[in-house]
C-alpha positions, -999 to +999 in steps of 0.1 A: +130+731-486+159+736-461+164+712-433+151+724-399+176+713-373+162+717-338+194+736-328+207+763-350+244+757-344+256+723-356+289+710-343+318+712-367+315+674-375+279+677-387+262+693-416+225+694-425+216+666-448+214+675-485+202+652-513+227+637-537+221+650-572+251+635-588+237+622-621+263+612-646+252+590-675+271+558-676+273+527-698+262+505-669+224+506-665+201+487-642+164+484-643+143+496-614+131+460-609+168+449-605+175+477-580+144+468-560+154+431-560+189+440-548+175+463-521+149+436-511+120+460-516+089+450-534+071+472-560+041+474-536+064+487-508+078+513-531+044+525-542+032+527-506+063+548-497+055+570-527+019+574-517+032+585-482+055+610-499+085+594-484+101+586-517+101+607-549+092+580-574+068+552-579+072+518-596+074+524-633+098+506-656+129+528-659+167+525-664+190+537-636+227+545-637+244+518-617+254+520-589+253+557-578+220+569-593+203+592-568+171+571-571+191+540-559+206+561-530+171+573-521+157+538-523+183+525-498+180+554-475+142+553-473+142+515-470+166+518-440+145+544-422+112+526-429+127+493-416+141+510-385+111+504-363+097+539-363+060+544-367+045+558-400+038+591-381+074+593-369+088+586-404+065+612-419+076+638-393+113+630-399+110+632-436+089+664-435+120+681-419+143+671-448+149+684-483+135+662-510+144+639-527+157+619-498+188+607-516+211+610-486+243+590-483+233+562-459+269+558-449+272+594-436+236+602-425+224+597-389+197+609-365+208+631-336+183+635-308+196+670-304+200+682-340+177+659-360+189+643-392+225+652-398+254+641-421+288+635-407+316+655-423+346+633-432+377+644-413+401+664-433+435+647-436+463+671-427+486+681-455+521+665-456+548+688-441+564+693-475+531+706-489+526+730-460+561+744-462+559+747-500+525+764-499+535+789-473+573+795-478+569+821-505+544+841-484+566+839-453+596+852-474+575+880-490+562+890-456+598+890-444+588+870-414+624+865-404+615+853-368+592+826-381+618+814-407+646+814-382+626+795-357+617+769-384+653+767-394+664+761-358+638+733-354+649+716-386+686+718-376+678+705-341+658+676-354+684+667-380+711+667-353+689+645-331+685+620-359+722+619-366+729+613-328+704+584-328+720+568-358+755+568-344 
């Protein structure tokens, strides 16, 4: 099921929420009981959430990959929403608009009154100048963009001269 944002065009800093499905076996396992204890959720609460179709699993003994198992992520996300103060009807309506399972990153997921449930897109760090120049220099030379290369050369010479003047 695809998320149904109330507005078709999300701003560049949002993306529709999508469940985490990163499952990689690891040596560090944790029982569901331990995960519930750490999340301060009782087995009864988990089973109630499962009966409401808010969470994809019920309480049965199982081993989970610690700490990034999608079930642990889902447990924390659902717990946070359920304990937010929303009514059961509001929670059901919110979760009905989202893809299942609800294993969304709780650090990046928020509710927008305009767009519904969204995930923030981390800002992209700009490349270092050396990387940009190295990446594009060959194509600028191949394209014979002499004006661009000359302007770049002039800027570099001007900045180097300014640095030398400041040092003296």
